[in-house]
C-alpha positions in Angstrom: -112.0 -59.2 -65.1 -114.4 -61.3 -67.2 -113.3 -64.7 -68.6 -112.8 -65.1 -72.4 -116.1 -67.1 -72.4 -118.0 -64.3 -70.6 -116.6 -61.8 -73.1 -117.7 -64.0 -76.0 -121.2 -64.1 -74.6 -121.3 -60.3 -74.3 -120.1 -60.0 -77.9 -122.8 -62.4 -79.0 -125.4 -60.2 -77.2 -124.0 -57.1 -78.9 -124.3 -58.8 -82.3 -127.9 -60.1 -81.7 -129.2 -56.9 -80.1 -130.6 -55.2 -83.2 -132.8 -58.2 -84.1 -134.1 -58.2 -80.5 -135.0 -54.5 -80.8 -136.7 -55.1 -84.1 -138.7 -57.9 -82.6 -139.6 -55.8 -79.6 -141.1 -53.0 -81.8 -142.5 -55.2 -84.5 -146.1 -54.6 -85.5 -146.5 -51.2 -83.7 -148.3 -48.4 -85.5 -146.9 -44.9 -85.5 -149.5 -43.9 -82.8 -148.4 -46.8 -80.7 -144.7 -45.9 -81.1 -145.5 -42.4 -79.8 -147.4 -43.4 -76.6 -145.2 -42.7 -73.6 -144.6 -45.3 -70.9 -146.1 -42.9 -68.4 -146.3 -39.2 -67.5 -143.0 -37.6 -68.6 -141.5 -40.9 -69.8 -140.2 -41.7 -73.3 -142.2 -43.3 -76.0 -141.0 -46.5 -77.7 -140.0 -44.3 -80.7 -137.7 -42.2 -78.4 -136.3 -45.3 -76.8 -135.3 -46.8 -80.2 -133.7 -43.6 -81.3 -131.9 -43.2 -78.0 -130.5 -46.7 -78.4 -129.0 -45.7 -81.8 -127.6 -42.5 -80.3 -126.2 -44.2 -77.2 -124.7 -47.2 -79.0 -123.1 -45.0 -81.7 -121.4 -43.2 -78.8 -120.5 -46.5 -77.2 -118.7 -47.8 -80.3 -116.9 -44.5 -80.7 -115.9 -44.5 -77.0 -114.4 -48.0 -77.4 -112.5 -46.9 -80.5 -111.1 -44.0 -78.5 -110.0 -46.3 -75.7 -108.3 -48.5 -78.2 -106.5 -45.8 -80.0 -105.7 -43.1 -77.4 -104.1 -43.0 -74.0 -106.8 -42.7 -71.4 -109.1 -40.5 -73.6 -111.9 -38.4 -72.2 -115.2 -40.0 -72.7 -117.7 -37.1 -72.9 -121.2 -37.6 -71.7 -124.2 -36.0 -73.4 -127.7 -34.9 -72.2 -129.8 -37.9 -73.1 -133.0 -36.3 -72.0 -132.5 -33.3 -74.3 -131.4 -35.5 -77.2 -134.6 -37.6 -76.7 -136.7 -34.4 -77.3 -135.0 -33.4 -80.5 -137.1 -33.7 -83.7 -135.2 -36.8 -85.0 -136.0 -38.7 -81.8 -139.6 -37.7 -81.7 -140.6 -37.8 -85.4 -138.2 -40.0 -87.5 -139.3 -43.5 -88.4 -137.8 -46.1 -86.1 -136.5 -47.9 -89.2 -133.8 -45.3 -89.5 -132.4 -46.1 -86.0 -132.9 -49.9 -86.6 -130.7 -49.6 -89.6 -128.1 -47.7 -87.6 -128.2 -50.4 -84.8 -127.7 -53.2 -87.4 -124.6 -51.5 -88.8 -123.2 -50.2 -85.5 -123.6 -53.5 -83.7 -122.1 -55.6 -86.5 -119.1 -53.3 -86.6 -118.9 -53.3 -82.8 -118.9 -57.1 -82.7 -116.1 -57.3 -85.3 -114.1 -54.7 -83.4 -114.2 -56.4 -80.0 -113.7 -59.9 -81.4 -110.3 -58.7 -82.5 -109.3 -57.2 -79.2 -106.2 -58.7 -77.5 -106.2 -59.8 -73.9 -104.1 -56.8 -72.9 -106.3 -54.3 -74.7 -109.3 -55.3 -72.6 -107.6 -53.4 -69.7 -107.2 -50.2 -71.7 -109.3 -47.4 -70.2 -110.8 -44.0 -70.7 -112.0 -41.4 -68.3 -115.7 -40.8 -68.4 -116.5 -37.3 -67.1 -119.4 -38.6 -65.0 -118.5 -42.3 -64.3 -114.7 -42.1 -63.9 -112.2 -44.6 -65.2 -113.7 -47.3 -67.5 -111.9 -50.1 -69.1 -112.8 -51.5 -72.5 -114.4 -54.4 -70.7 -116.4 -52.1 -68.4 -117.7 -50.4 -71.5 -118.7 -53.6 -73.2 -120.6 -54.8 -70.1 -122.3 -51.4 -69.6 -123.6 -51.3 -73.1 -124.9 -54.9 -72.9 -126.7 -53.9 -69.7 -127.9 -50.7 -71.3 -129.5 -52.6 -74.2 -131.2 -55.1 -71.9 -132.6 -52.3 -69.7 -134.1 -50.6 -72.7 -135.6 -53.8 -74.1 -137.3 -54.3 -70.7 -138.5 -50.6 -70.9 -140.0 -51.3 -74.4 -141.7 -54.4 -73.1 -143.1 -52.5 -70.1 -144.5 -49.7 -72.3 -146.1 -52.3 -74.6 -147.6 -54.1 -71.6 -148.9 -50.9 -70.1 -150.8 -50.3 -73.3 -151.8 -54.0 -73.6 -150.3 -54.9 -76.9 
């Protein structure tokens, strides 16, 4: 189990994440947003929309864990979602707005969690039992992984 200080750091990273995504995609044109990282890989646009989709799901999963007894945390087909029209054509600003709101609410939610509540858990159908703390750590890592992905795509196209 993480210390209170480690949790505060993760919560801070949740709160700051949208600004980091905005900085990572700042200055890109529509054509640059649509260039994939490589053959069969997502574009920056798809990554940003995926982050909004995934992190909305993350907030909802945590709320389920806090309000239900060992809820089922249903996975979704991220690859198929990333090919839907909203992920391939919508302006990234739409998902940046979602990230700003979701992350602020997420930070407020977890700042108010009691010590005992951090041990509450849900059952993810692919990953098994996950505590509230596991979910927080996983979504912090998820965000960091995709920020690195955006940086790699930009680097591959020398921006």
